[in-house]
N, C-alpha and C positions, 0 to 999 in steps of 0.2 A: 505494500498500499503505500501512498505517499502521505509524506507527515511535516509540519513548520518545526523544526528541529533548530532548539535552540542550547548552542556550548557557550562556554562560558569560560575562562580560568582563574583557578582558584588563587587568589593573590593577595591574603589580608592585609591590610593598613597596616604601617606599621604600629598605630598604636591602638590596633583592635587585637585583644587577648580571646585568642579563638579556644574556646573550653575545648574539654577532654570528651564533651558528648560530640563536638563539631567536627573533631579530630576523627571521631570512631564511625562516624556513619556518613560522612559527610555533605550533611547536611550545614547548611547556612543559615542560623539564627536572622541575623542580621545581613541581607545578602550586599545591603550596598557597600557593606563593608568588608566582603570578601570577595564577590565576584567581578572581575574585571574580564575588558574585550570583547562582550557580546557579540554573537554572529548569530544572525538568523538564517534558516534556508530549507526550502521547501526540497526533501530528500525521499528518498527512497528508505521504508523503515520495512520489519518483519511484519507480519498480521499478527493481529494478538491473538493470544490461546486463553480463554475463559476456565478457572477455577470451578468447580462444582455449586459454589453459591453466586455466580456473576451471570450476567448478560453481556452478550458482545452487540453494540451498535452501529449502525450505519450512520453515518453522522449527515445529519441534514441542513443544520445552522449551528453557527459558533459567531461568539460577539466578540469584537475586539473589547477588551476591556483597560480603564487604566493604568492596570500592573503591565497588562501586554506594554503598554507604551513605555513603562519605567524599566522594564528589560530591556528593552531596544537603547533607551536614551542612557546616555553615561555624563558623567563629572568633568572638569579638566582633565582628572587623571584617570579617563576610562574606566572608574567603576560605575554599574549600571545603577539607577537610583531606585528599585525597588527595595525598599528595606526589610523585608520580611523575609518569613520562613521558603529558602529554597535547596534547588538540590539540583546540579545540571551534570550533563546534558539530558534533556526532555523535550519533549513535545507541548509545545504550549496550547494556551485556549481551556476554557472552563465555563463559559456559557453557551451552553450547548442546548439542542435538542434532536433526537433520532430515531430510527426505527427500529426495534428490536428484531435479529437476525437470527441470532440464536440462543437458546438459555440453558442454564448449567443443569445439572440432574438434583440438585438440592432445592432447585427456585421453584415456587409454588404457585405464587398469585401473578405473573407473566406470563405472554407466551409470544411467538414468533408472529410479528406484524404489529404489534402493539405501538403507539407511537408517545413517545417518554420527555422527559426532561431530566435532569440528574442534579445531583447535590456536590458541588466543588471540593467540600470537606468531608474526607474520608476518615472519620472517626469509627474510634476501634469499638465503644459497646463495653468495653472492660476496666477502665482504668477508673480511678478515684473522680476526676470531673465527671465523665462521661455515663458513673453510675448514679451521680448526681444532679444529673439534669444539665450538665453544661456541654454539650455533645462541640461546640464549638472552641472548647480550652481543652480539649482532650490532649492527655500528655503525649500519645500516641501519633497523634494525627499525620497524615497525608494528605496533599492537596493535588488534585488532579491539575495538570500545567503546571505546577509549582517544586513540587518534588518526585510527581511521577507523569505518565506522559499523557495529556488533555488532547481536546475537541479539535484544533486543528489540524483531522487526519480523516483519513476514508472512513476508518474505525475505531472503536472503543470498547478495551473491554473494564467492566466495573462492577461492583456488587449490587444487588438485584433492590438490596434494602436502600440504597440512593435513588433510587429510579423513582419517578411521579408521574403516573398516565396524564395526560393532556388530552384525552377525549372531550372532554366538556370544552374546551378552546377550538378544535377541531368543527365541532359541530356548531358554535358562535360563528367562525366565520364560512364557513361552507368551503373552504379552499386549504387543500391539505399541506402548500408551497407556505401561504400566508399562516397558519397555523402553525410550520414549525419555525417561521422566523419570530414571529410573535413570542412562541413559547420559549424561545432560545433566552428570551430578554428574563424570562422567571427567576432565576440564578442573582443578578444584579438587583431586582426590584426587592427579593425577598433580605438582601443585604439592607435596604433601606426599610421595610417590613421592622426587621429585627429589631434594628435600631429605634426605631418610633414608637414604636407599640409593645413589641416583648421587652425590650431592656427599660425604656423609658417610660412606657405606660403609655406610652398616647395622649390626647389632650381632649379637652370636652368640646362637643360641635358648638363651632361658634367663638370658640378658641382664636386667636391670630397666631400666624404660622412663619417665621422668616427662614430660607434655606439658602445657604450660603455654595456658591458652586452652580452653575445646572450641566454638569456633563450626566454621564448615564444613570450615575446615581442619585444625583442631584434632582435630576428632569423626574425620577420615580418616584422620590421624595413628593414633589410638587404634585404627582399625578396622585399619591397616596394623600396628602392631605386634601385635597380636594375631594377624594370618596370619603375621607371622611369624615366632613364637613366644617373645614376650617372657613371662618368667618370673613377674614382677610389672608391670604397667600402674597409674601412677599419674595423676593428671587433677584439674588446679584451675580454679577456675572459679568466677567470681560470681555468676551467673546461675542459681538453683535450679532451671527447665527446663533448660539445659542442663546441669546437672550430672546429672540423671535421663537425659538422653541420651546422655552419657558411659559412664553402666552399660551403659546397651543396647546400644554399638556394642562393648563390652568392656573399658572400666576397670574395674580391682577394687578401685581405692579411690579416693575422689573428694573431694575438699577445696573449701573456700570459701577462698580464700589471704588472707583479712581475717579469718578465725575462727582459724587456726593460722599458726605462721612456718614455712612449705614447707618449710625445709632440717631443720629437726626432724624432721617428720614423714617425712620420706623417710631419713634417718637412724635411725630408729625400725624403721622398715618392713625397712630392708638391716642390722640390729643392726650398726648402726653402719658399715659399709661403703663407705656409698653406693650411689648411681643412677651406671649407665653409660654411659645415651641420654638425651639430656635434647630437646625439642623447645619452641620458644620461639614459639606461634602467639596468642599475647596482644595482640600489638603494645606489648607494653606493657616492653620488656627492662630498662629503668632498674629496674621494679623486681622481674622475676623472674630476670634471670640472675645477682644475686649472690647469691640465694637458688641458684639450681646448684652456682653456685664452691663454695658452703659444704656442697655434699653428693657433690663428684663422688669416685666410686670411683677406683681405680688405672685409667689408660688410659681413662675415661671421654670422651664426647663432648658437645657443644651442637652445635645448629643452628638458625640464626637463619633463619626463614619471615617472622615477620610485621613490619610494613612500620612502621617510627618513624621518624619525622626527628628524633630526639633523641641528644647524646652519653650512653654506659654505662660506669661507672666499673667496671673491671675490676682483679682481683689478679693480678697474672700469674704471680707465687710459686707460687700454689694450683697454677695449669697447670704450671708446672715439677715441683714435688714428687709432685703426683698424673699425672703423664706424661699431660696431656689436652689435648686439641684443642679448636676453635673454628670453627664452618665457617655461610661465608655463603651463602645459595641464592635463587636467584631462577629464577622461569620453570616451564618443564615438558618443554620441546620435548626429544629427542634422547634419547642413553642406552636406547632401547627402552619410556621411561616409557610411553607412549600403548598400545601391544600388551602390557604387559604387566600393566598394571591391566585392562584389559578383559579378558584371560585369566581376571585371578584374579576378578573380578565374575562371570564365566561361568562358571566353576569354582563357585562359591558361597563360596569363602573366602572371599571378602571382600564384605560386605549392608551397604552403608550406606542403604539403603528408608528404614528407620526415620529418617533424618535428614528426611527431607522432608515436615513438621510445618504446611506453608499452600500453599496453592495459588491462582492469579489466572489470567483472563482479560486478555489485550494490554490492553485497555481500561479497567482497573485496575489497571495497570505501576507510577503513582505511589503509589498503594497500597498495592501489592508491597511496594516503597522504603520507605514508615512504617511498615509494617509489620515490616522488618528490622530499623530505628532500635529499636524496642525490646530487641533482643538477645535474644530469650528462645527464639525460634527455631533450629530445627539448618540446615535449608534452605529457603529462600523460592519456590516455583517459579512461573514465567509461563508460559501458554502460549499462544503468538502464533497458532497457525489451531486 
């Protein structure tokens, strides 16, 4: 089969202490401190073989994530920008949907021909965090497209327990190709859903929500905020193309944060009372969070989704006097996230299809990544088959 393979050089920064676990496993906890000179190439790979508890997917659609861009982009010293768990070489891509073409002998609830989307986080189910109900923090975590082969390929072998049927989405659209590309956005949408509702507990209908960053995660957050009944949705995004997408998805007010002081705009919209719910999806918390803190309503919530390996100044006195909370969020698994997002899409209450603004075949997957680095699209989609 063909797959988009990422190779990189293991070259820890001089000031980075490589742990014994990293040395033993070949995995980097902080990828941007170890992996240097990344190279992407569509190449021939062996067809995957499935274990008894796995399924084989013919991948129909796979979206380009910001993390895929951060694999490709480097700093001045040649280190990739992605700061998380990684192991290379690996086929990248993790936002996907596909058709089941083979099932392992232990698989009971899926059959050949089923249309599914899958989780990216391969949680073990046995460690203490998993047993305590925190699969996104699995001690033995693997991640497709990060530490094991992912979805920018003709085929993917994956545990059946990570797959979710998308029949209801197919019925909604009445078009198989459309269903697959929309269903491929389930994973990133679940990242926003997990952060906003499972981690932060959501907000009351009528509350005011501010979304910083209108990339795919931020756009999904805007769509979810609209579906959840936010009274006002304000979005901040530097790229004009994405500001237009934010309006299409459901933002009432959209600003270029370089042209306004975000907290002033939010206080004006709320008549001085502040906003109730904030989402950091820009990966620039050092810029966004101080603006959020200055515009907190009483009992407000901030949830951090964007990844950024940097310190952020917080004036905690404001959190005390405004009775406010800050939530960190990672991943998308558990808490009914996947089935609930699928239901919302199938019902028509959440339509993120306008996000898909660029489409590429697998042979042009590197071009798809390059297109993504322009930060003008909502979602760049690759079709491997």
